C-alpha positions in Angstrom: -1.5 9.6 4.1 0.2 9.1 7.4 -0.2 5.5 8.3 -1.1 4.6 11.9 -0.7 1.3 13.7 -3.5 -0.5 11.9 -6.5 1.0 13.6 -9.9 1.5 12.0 -10.1 5.3 12.5 -9.4 7.9 9.8 -8.3 11.5 10.7 -8.1 14.6 8.6 -5.7 17.2 10.0 -4.8 20.8 9.0 -1.4 20.7 10.7 0.5 21.0 7.4 -1.6 24.0 6.4 -2.2 26.1 9.5 0.7 26.6 12.0 -0.6 29.2 14.5 0.3 28.5 18.1 -3.3 28.4 19.1 -3.9 25.5 16.8 -1.4 23.3 18.7 -4.1 22.3 21.2 -6.4 20.7 18.5 -3.4 19.0 17.0 -2.6 17.6 20.5 -6.1 16.2 20.6 -5.5 14.5 17.2 -2.2 13.0 18.6 -4.0 11.5 21.6 -6.7 10.0 19.4 -4.1 8.6 17.0 -2.1 7.1 19.9 -5.2 5.4 21.4 -6.7 4.2 18.2 -3.8 3.7 15.8 -5.5 6.0 13.3 -4.5 6.8 9.8 -4.3 10.5 9.1 -4.7 12.6 5.9 -2.8 15.9 6.0 -3.5 18.3 3.1 -0.5 20.5 2.2 -1.4 23.0 -0.5 -3.2 25.8 1.3 -3.2 28.2 -1.7 -5.0 25.7 -3.9 -7.6 24.8 -1.2 -8.2 28.5 -0.4 -8.7 29.5 -4.0 -11.1 26.5 -4.5 -13.0 27.6 -1.4 -13.5 31.1 -2.7 -14.7 29.8 -6.1 -17.1 27.5 -4.3 -18.4 30.4 -2.1 -19.0 32.6 -5.1 -20.7 29.8 -7.0 -22.9 28.8 -4.1 -24.0 32.4 -3.4 -24.6 33.2 -7.1 -26.4 30.0 -8.1 -27.8 28.9 -4.7 -27.0 25.4 -5.8 -24.4 23.2 -4.0 -24.2 20.9 -7.1 -23.4 23.7 -9.5 -21.0 25.3 -7.0 -19.0 22.1 -6.8 -19.0 21.7 -10.6 -17.1 25.0 -11.1 -14.5 24.3 -8.3 -11.0 23.8 -9.8 -9.7 20.2 -9.6 -8.0 19.4 -6.3 -5.3 17.0 -5.5 -7.3 14.3 -3.7 -6.5 11.3 -1.5 -8.2 8.1 -2.6 -8.9 5.8 0.2 -7.9 2.2 -0.4 -9.8 0.5 2.5 -12.8 1.0 4.7 -12.8 2.5 8.2 -15.1 2.3 11.2 -14.8 6.0 12.0 -13.9 9.2 10.2 -13.0 11.8 12.8 -11.6 15.1 11.3 -10.6 17.9 13.6 -11.0 21.5 12.4 -9.6 24.6 14.0 -12.5 26.7 12.7 -15.4 26.3 10.3 -13.5 27.7 7.3 -11.4 24.6 7.2 -14.5 22.4 6.4 -13.8 22.9 2.7 -10.8 20.6 3.0 -13.3 17.7 3.1 -13.3 17.9 -0.7 -9.7 16.7 -0.6 -11.1 13.3 0.5 -14.0 12.8 -1.9 -14.9 9.3 -0.9 -14.7 9.6 2.9 -18.5 9.0 3.4 -18.5 5.9 1.3 -15.5 4.4 3.0 -16.4 5.2 6.7 -19.2 3.5 8.6 -19.6 6.3 11.1 -18.5 10.0 10.7 -18.1 12.6 13.4 -16.1 15.8 13.5 -14.8 18.3 16.0 -14.7 22.1 15.4 -12.5 23.7 18.0 -13.7 27.3 17.6 -16.7 29.0 15.9 -18.4 32.2 16.9 -22.1 32.8 16.1 -21.6 36.0 14.1 -18.9 34.5 12.0 -20.7 31.3 10.9 -20.2 30.5 7.2 -23.5 28.8 6.3 -22.3 27.8 2.9 -19.6 25.6 4.6 -21.7 24.3 7.5 -23.9 22.7 4.8 -21.0 20.3 4.3 -21.7 18.9 7.7 -24.9 17.3 6.6 -23.1 14.0 5.7 -21.8 13.5 9.3 -23.5 11.4 11.9 -22.6 13.8 14.7 -20.9 17.2 15.1 -18.9 18.3 18.2 -18.0 21.9 19.0 -15.4 23.2 21.4 -17.7 26.1 22.3 -21.2 25.9 23.6 -23.1 29.0 22.4 -23.5 28.2 18.7 -24.7 24.6 19.2 -28.3 25.2 18.2 -27.4 27.3 15.2 -24.9 24.8 13.8 -27.4 21.9 14.4 -30.1 23.8 12.5 -27.9 24.7 9.5 -26.2 21.3 9.3 -29.4 19.3 10.0 -27.3 16.9 12.2 -27.0 16.3 16.0 -24.5 18.8 17.5 -22.9 18.5 21.0 -20.6 20.7 23.1 -17.3 18.9 23.7 -15.2 21.1 26.0 -11.5 21.8 25.2 -9.0 19.6 27.0 -5.2 18.9 27.3 -3.1 15.8 27.4 -3.0 15.4 31.2 -0.2 12.9 31.2 2.0 15.4 29.4 1.1 18.4 31.6 1.0 16.7 35.1 4.2 17.5 37.0 4.5 14.0 38.5 6.2 11.7 39.3 9.4 13.8 39.3 8.1 17.1 40.5 10.4 20.0 39.3 11.0 23.1 41.3 8.6 26.0 40.5 11.2 28.5 39.6 8.9 30.7 37.4 6.9 33.1 39.6 4.3 34.0 37.0 3.6 32.7 33.5 1.4 35.0 31.3 1.2 34.0 27.6 -1.2 34.8 24.8 -3.9 37.5 25.0 -3.2 39.7 28.0 -4.4 42.8 29.9 -1.9 45.7 29.4 -2.6 46.7 33.0 -1.8 43.3 34.5 1.3 43.0 32.2 2.6 46.4 33.3 2.2 45.5 36.9 4.1 42.2 36.4 6.8 44.0 34.6 7.2 46.4 37.5 7.5 43.4 39.8 10.1 41.8 37.5 12.1 45.1 37.4 11.9 46.2 41.0 11.6 42.9 42.9 13.3 40.5 40.5 10.5 37.9 40.2 10.8 35.5 37.3 8.0 36.7 35.0 7.6 34.6 31.8 5.7 36.3 29.0 5.5 36.6 25.2 7.7 39.1 23.4 6.3 38.6 19.9 4.8 41.7 18.2 1.1 42.0 18.8 -1.1 41.5 15.7 -4.7 41.7 14.6 -7.1 44.6 14.9 -5.7 47.1 17.4 -2.9 44.7 18.3 -4.9 42.5 20.6 -3.6 39.1 19.4 -0.3 37.6 20.6 0.3 34.8 18.1 3.0 33.3 16.0 3.7 30.3 13.8 5.0 27.0 15.2 7.2 24.5 13.4 6.2 21.4 15.4 2.9 21.4 17.4 3.9 18.5 19.6 7.3 20.0 20.5 5.6 23.3 21.4 3.1 21.6 23.7 5.9 19.8 25.4 7.6 23.1 26.0 4.5 24.7 27.4 3.9 21.8 29.7 7.5 22.1 30.9 7.0 25.8 31.6 3.8 25.3 33.5 5.2 22.5 35.6 7.7 25.0 36.8 5.3 28.0 37.3 3.7 29.1 40.5 1.1 31.3 39.0 -0.5 31.1 35.5 -2.7 33.8 34.1 -5.9 32.3 32.6 -8.7 34.3 31.2 -11.9 33.4 29.3 -11.7 33.0 25.6 -11.0 36.2 23.6 -11.2 38.2 26.8 -9.9 41.4 25.0 -12.4 41.2 22.1 -15.9 41.8 23.5 -17.2 42.8 20.1 -16.4 39.2 18.9 -18.0 37.3 21.7 -20.9 39.6 22.2 -21.5 38.6 25.7 -21.4 34.8 24.9 -18.4 33.8 27.0 -16.5 30.6 26.5 -13.8 28.9 28.7 -10.3 28.9 27.2 -7.7 26.2 27.2 -5.6 28.1 29.7 -7.7 26.8 32.6 -7.2 23.1 31.6 -3.5 23.6 31.0 -2.9 25.3 34.4 -4.9 22.9 36.4 -3.3 19.9 34.8 0.2 21.3 35.5 -0.7 22.2 39.1 -0.2 26.0 38.8 -2.3 28.6 40.7 -4.6 30.3 38.3 -5.1 34.1 38.2 -7.5 35.9 35.8 -11.0 36.1 34.7 -13.1 33.0 33.9 -16.3 32.8 31.9 -19.6 33.6 33.6 -21.7 30.6 34.6 -24.2 29.3 32.0 -27.0 31.2 33.7 -25.1 34.5 33.2 -24.0 35.0 36.8 -20.6 36.7 37.2 -17.9 34.6 38.9 -16.6 35.6 42.3 -13.1 36.6 41.5 -11.9 38.8 44.3 -9.6 41.7 43.7 -8.3 42.3 40.1 -5.3 40.2 39.1 -3.0 43.2 38.9 -3.8 44.3 42.5 -3.4 40.7 43.8 -0.1 40.3 42.1 1.5 43.3 44.0 1.8 41.0 46.9 2.9 37.9 44.9 6.4 37.6 46.5 5.3 37.9 50.2 2.7 35.2 49.5 4.9 32.9 47.5 5.1 30.2 50.2 1.3 30.2 50.5 1.0 30.2 46.7 3.3 27.2 46.5 1.1 25.3 49.0 -1.9 26.1 46.9 -0.1 25.0 43.8 0.8 21.7 45.5 -2.9 21.3 46.4 -4.1 21.9 42.9 -1.5 19.5 41.5 -2.5 16.8 43.9 -5.7 16.5 42.0 -3.8 14.8 39.2 -2.7 12.1 41.7 -6.1 11.0 42.8 -7.2 7.4 41.9 -8.0 7.1 38.3 -6.3 10.3 37.2 -3.8 8.6 35.0 -6.5 6.7 33.2 -8.1 10.0 32.2 -6.1 11.1 29.2 -8.0 14.4 28.8 -9.1 16.8 31.5 
């Protein structure tokens, strides 16, 4: 148990179990909630034990079709016993498979007056129904994606609402001491090989400052650019510092290079919130509008970037205009964008 500053909110965080760079954003959300509310936080540590117990539960649930019997055969877990009551229980999950960690806090429902949770990412064809049943004890469920809302609500039997992703605006905004935008283009995470090759040519031939990942691609067909992070808060600070110094930031819709996963159900990615908060000019492919209409993007990013250097001054002006949004009245009172 990580004690807060005496607030009446209880969190459950996976930060000591899962360290992928993509999970730093939900952990940033947790940090903002804890800063605002003074929340206590439970951080399970033994992933191997939890994962083995989850698999045993899954086998028992599918074999017996009984939640009670499935729980009875789960190996004993190291649990955290709550010593006081809370007004709100608000766990944040990176994905639905982390829901099983609720069993590490067996008395959370009895000790918390209201319970709501946030699941950052869940795709319809990957929904684990045997785990979503655990959501039935919550008062409300929030998802960071919009397409599975009805399916999750039906399985859980609880109200389910789309809560878009966000960033800590006060961390990413380049004000009041605006740094020079020395990085011409920042392109991290999933990327188009065509766009990346075009930017590499610019970096070699015209000596622009192109910042990109050099980690080895992983996943099926090498389409994921991911790595583990030692400290999520430090990594987010580094990313904010990079974007505050970047003219252009490549931002695409979620899982843009895995159409077989999204199956046409496009979602906005955190890149858009990060870039706007930092005042960078965004390049890339956003999600379609809810009605299915394709966005007006203009020429492909790789073609536009051929002329990045001659248009640098104009790009800087656009970046200043985008960043000015963070200076409008009330912007500093909005912790999340």
